[in-house]
N, C-alpha and C positions, 0 to 999 in steps of 0.2 A: 404283413410284410416281413420277410425273413432277413434277419441280420446275421452277418458273418461273425463267428466267434473270434474275438480278438485275442491274440497271444499276449502273454505278459511281456514278451520281448518283441516289439514290433520292428525295431531297427537292429541291424547287426552291430556287434561291438566294434570299436575302433581297432586298428592294427595292434596297438600295445595292449589294450584290454583283452583281445583275443589271445595274444601271446601269453599273457598272465593267466587267463582262464585255462588255456591248454596245460599249463603247468599245474594249476590247481586241480583240474580233472585227473591228471595223472597221479597227484599226491593224495588227493582227497582232503584229509585234515592237514593243515600246514600253517606255518607262521610266515610273516613277512620275510624273515631271513631265509627260510626254506625256498621261497619263491625267487628272491633276489639271487640266491646262489644258483638256482636252476636256469634263470634267465641270463645270468652273467656269461654263460657259455656262448650266447649268440648276440647279446646286446649289453652294453654297459649302462646299467641304471643304478642310480644311487638308492640306498635303502629308503630314504624319504620319498623318492619318486614312486617306488614300488608301493610303499605304505599308502601314499596318496591315491594311487590307482586302485588299490584294493578297497580303500574306504569309499571311493566313487562307485565301485562295483557293488559294494554292500548297500550304498544308498539307492542304486538302481534295482536292488532286489535280487542280484545274481549270487551274492555271498551272504553268509551269516557268520558272526564271530562270537566267541565267548572268551572271557578273560580268566586266565588261570595265573594266579599270583600277579606278576607284572607283564605277562605275555598274552597277546591276543592270538587265538587259534581260529583260523577261518576254514569254512567248508562250503562247497557249492550248493546253491539252492535250485539250480537248473542243471539238468544233465546235458552231457554233450549231445546226445541224440535229440533231445527237445530243442536245443539250440540250433542244430543242423536243420531240423524240420522248419523251425521258425525262419531261419535264414533263407532257406529255399523258397518258402512262401513269399517272403519279402522280395526276393529276386524275381520270382515269377510275376508277382503283382506289379512291381514298380519298374522293372526293366523290360519284361516281356508282356506288358499290358494284360496280365491275368491269363496268359496262354502258356501253361506248363509244357505243352507239346512243342511249342516254338523253342523253349529253353532246352529241352532234351535234344531236339533236332540240331540246334546250334552246337551243343556240347559234342554230339556224335560226329557231326560233319567237320568241325574245326579243331578238335582235340586229337592228340596223338594217342589214340586208343589202340591197344594191341588186339590182335585177333582173339586171344584168350579172353580179354576183357569184354569184347563185343559178344563172344559166345556166352559169357556169364550174363550179360545184359539181355540177350535173346532168351536165355533160360528163365530169367526173372519175368520177362514179358509173357512168355508162353504160360508160366504158372499163373500169372495175373489174369490172363484171358481164359484160363481153364483148358489149355490144350494138353 
């Protein structure tokens, strides 16, 4: 019996976790203060709130930290690309009952996709099928 390989990240991050991870992915190595400063442009979060969220992300295995003097420096343990892939798998499995084509069809039919974007999608599909 074949078992599906389970990703380390089976469920997407919460909205705030993803916002923080987006900052961390853009900075790579960073401190809580670095993240708080970057997030502050879109959302007011106290230093302690950011620190707590980063500690939670570390406990979930998304971040690692090292202590230099009195400052913790964090870096991501999961790449943005791996997270995107895991999130898409989760979406396909849990919202589209394991049918990725239904997910793609919904995206194409309901989204405001430009003609240029559709041409890019067609090019990717043609390459995938070997045309």
